[in-house]
Backbone bond lengths (Angstrom), bond angles and torsions (degrees), N, CA, C in turn:
res aa  C-N    CA-C-N  psi(-1)  N-CA   C-N-CA  omega(-1)  CA-C   N-CA-C  phi
1 X - - - 1.430 - - 1.515 111.58 -
2 X 1.314 116.56 -37.11 1.469 119.09 -178.65 1.529 111.55 -60.94
3 X 1.330 117.12 -39.43 1.468 119.77 179.45 1.533 111.08 -66.65
4 X 1.314 116.54 -40.35 1.478 118.93 175.70 1.517 111.13 -61.95
5 X 1.333 116.83 -43.94 1.445 120.75 179.42 1.524 110.48 -63.06
6 X 1.341 116.00 -42.34 1.471 121.70 -179.96 1.514 110.60 -62.71
7 X 1.310 117.89 -41.13 1.458 122.69 -175.85 1.530 113.77 -78.46
8 X 1.317 116.84 -33.32 1.471 118.57 -168.49 1.524 116.15 -121.62
9 X 1.331 118.05 -11.77 1.459 118.19 -176.59 1.519 111.54 -119.72
10 X 1.332 116.75 -74.89 1.467 119.87 -176.99 1.525 109.73 -154.29
11 X 1.312 116.03 98.46 1.457 120.45 -173.75 1.517 112.95 -64.34
12 X 1.322 117.82 -28.61 1.478 119.87 -177.67 1.519 112.60 -74.12
13 X 1.309 118.62 -16.96 1.472 119.77 -179.89 1.514 113.60 -90.11
14 X 1.337 117.49 -6.34 1.455 119.52 -177.47 1.528 110.88 -64.56
15 X 1.326 118.65 -38.62 1.470 120.04 178.61 1.528 110.68 -63.87
16 X 1.319 117.72 -37.68 1.461 120.70 176.48 1.523 110.38 -65.60
17 X 1.313 116.61 -42.85 1.465 121.29 179.02 1.527 111.11 -60.37
18 X 1.319 116.83 -45.10 1.471 119.52 -178.40 1.516 110.98 -70.46
19 X 1.321 118.51 -33.40 1.462 121.59 178.97 1.524 111.40 -60.74
20 X 1.322 116.20 -38.27 1.464 120.71 -178.87 1.521 113.29 -96.10
21 X 1.335 116.89 1.79 1.464 120.40 176.60 1.516 114.13 82.35
22 X 1.307 118.80 14.08 1.464 120.68 179.25 1.524 110.21 -75.93
23 X 1.301 116.17 144.90 1.453 121.01 173.96 1.516 115.01 100.57
24 X 1.298 118.61 -5.14 1.473 120.21 178.03 1.512 111.40 -87.00
25 X 1.306 116.63 -22.88 1.468 121.35 -177.14 1.526 111.15 -80.74
26 X 1.293 116.56 141.67 1.450 121.73 172.24 1.519 108.33 -97.87
27 X 1.312 116.00 114.64 1.468 120.76 -174.51 1.520 110.60 -81.19
28 X 1.298 115.55 133.39 1.465 122.20 175.83 1.531 109.56 -93.37
29 X 1.325 116.48 -51.31 1.468 120.37 178.45 1.525 108.98 -162.48
30 X 1.315 115.24 171.66 1.468 121.41 176.59 1.516 108.36 -133.46
31 X 1.322 115.05 140.83 1.458 120.78 -178.74 1.515 108.56 -149.49
32 X 1.331 116.36 129.70 1.462 119.74 -177.50 1.520 110.61 61.00
33 X 1.295 117.15 -130.09 1.462 122.04 179.84 1.519 111.89 -91.89
34 X 1.309 118.65 6.69 1.459 121.55 -171.69 1.511 113.15 -114.48
35 X 1.327 115.55 141.46 1.449 123.59 170.23 1.520 105.98 -106.25
36 X 1.324 116.83 128.53 1.465 122.47 -177.84 1.532 108.73 -105.90
37 X 1.324 116.21 125.89 1.458 120.31 -179.93 1.523 110.69 -91.20
38 X 1.318 115.28 164.27 1.467 120.83 -177.69 1.526 112.16 -66.03
39 X 1.332 116.86 -23.62 1.459 118.58 179.09 1.515 112.74 -90.29
40 X 1.354 117.14 11.64 1.455 121.76 173.82 1.507 117.14 92.00
41 X 1.320 118.21 0.80 1.464 119.45 178.80 1.519 110.72 -82.25
42 X 1.341 115.49 157.49 1.451 122.42 174.12 1.522 108.03 -115.98
43 X 1.341 115.57 135.57 1.456 121.03 179.01 1.528 106.96 -120.90
44 X 1.320 116.64 125.84 1.454 121.31 177.02 1.527 108.70 -71.94
45 X 1.334 116.67 122.48 1.460 121.82 -178.67 1.523 108.87 -90.61
46 X 1.305 115.96 103.18 1.448 121.24 179.87 1.529 111.71 -109.69
47 X 1.350 117.01 20.48 1.456 120.29 -175.93 1.519 113.36 -77.85
48 X 1.330 117.98 -20.49 1.462 119.85 178.46 1.521 113.22 71.64
49 X 1.313 117.74 36.68 1.464 121.90 177.86 1.515 111.40 -63.46
50 X 1.318 115.21 179.64 1.458 122.23 -174.87 1.532 111.24 -54.87
51 X 1.313 116.55 104.08 1.467 122.53 177.35 1.507 115.00 80.48
52 X 1.328 118.67 -17.99 1.476 120.31 -175.08 1.527 111.32 -66.88
53 X 1.289 117.06 -38.56 1.466 120.66 -177.82 1.530 110.76 -60.50
54 X 1.315 116.60 -40.77 1.473 120.39 -177.51 1.527 113.86 -88.48
55 X 1.320 117.22 -35.83 1.470 119.64 -168.97 1.524 114.28 -118.59
56 X 1.291 118.18 -17.41 1.468 121.23 -177.01 1.509 111.37 85.13
57 X 1.323 115.25 168.01 1.478 121.34 178.26 1.517 109.39 -74.45
58 X 1.317 116.14 136.96 1.481 123.26 170.80 1.525 113.62 54.94
59 X 1.295 116.87 44.47 1.456 121.34 175.34 1.529 109.08 -60.46
60 X 1.327 119.06 129.79 1.474 121.58 -175.38 1.517 114.06 -55.43
61 X 1.330 118.26 -41.74 1.474 120.15 -177.80 1.532 110.67 -69.44
62 X 1.327 116.86 -35.45 1.474 119.81 178.25 1.519 109.91 -69.87
63 X 1.333 117.27 -41.77 1.469 120.20 177.96 1.524 110.19 -61.81
64 X 1.319 118.02 -40.56 1.472 121.09 179.97 1.531 109.88 -64.06
65 X 1.317 117.06 -43.41 1.480 120.23 178.82 1.515 110.97 -64.21
66 X 1.320 117.39 -39.62 1.470 120.32 178.43 1.527 111.26 -66.11
67 X 1.319 117.09 -37.26 1.477 119.82 177.34 1.524 110.47 -63.22
68 X 1.349 115.96 -45.99 1.478 119.80 178.35 1.522 110.54 -59.57
69 X 1.315 116.83 -43.36 1.443 122.56 179.79 1.539 110.34 -59.00
70 X 1.335 115.81 -46.07 1.464 122.00 -179.98 1.538 111.21 -65.66
71 X 1.329 116.74 -41.18 1.470 120.15 -179.27 1.519 111.41 -64.66
72 X 1.310 117.50 -27.72 1.455 121.98 177.65 1.528 111.71 -82.86
73 X 1.332 116.76 -0.32 1.474 124.54 178.65 1.527 111.91 57.14
74 X 1.319 114.74 37.08 1.461 119.59 178.61 1.531 109.70 -82.29
75 X 1.303 115.98 149.92 1.460 121.24 -179.97 1.530 109.07 -80.75
76 X 1.300 115.22 133.05 1.468 119.72 -179.92 1.535 109.18 -110.78
77 X 1.312 115.66 119.43 1.452 121.94 179.63 1.528 107.24 -131.66
78 X 1.323 115.90 134.56 1.465 119.66 -179.46 1.528 109.80 -64.84
79 X 1.316 116.35 146.44 1.458 122.24 -175.51 1.525 113.82 -60.17
80 X 1.331 119.24 -22.26 1.461 119.66 -178.60 1.514 111.75 -66.27
81 X 1.340 118.42 -20.76 1.449 119.90 177.70 1.523 112.00 -71.87
82 X 1.317 116.17 -19.15 1.452 120.26 -179.25 1.538 112.53 -106.57
83 X 1.331 117.60 -2.84 1.460 121.30 -178.43 1.513 109.72 -111.01
84 X 1.309 117.81 134.87 1.476 119.75 177.86 1.513 111.79 -69.50
């Protein structure tokens, strides 16, 4: 995972990730504030990613809204494209 992150996301953060041990876990799924690994562990996600801090991963109401949005074939663009 570190090589993929280095090549495609942000190579300067790989040393930070390895220092704290991030990237060794294989994630199975995420729900609420928790990331669940394939070996059965739970990791509290305190990173504050897009919406996760306020709503958690895979909130049912957000997933339902996203499904409706997709079914209407609406274009989804992140707000940063419209903000200076």
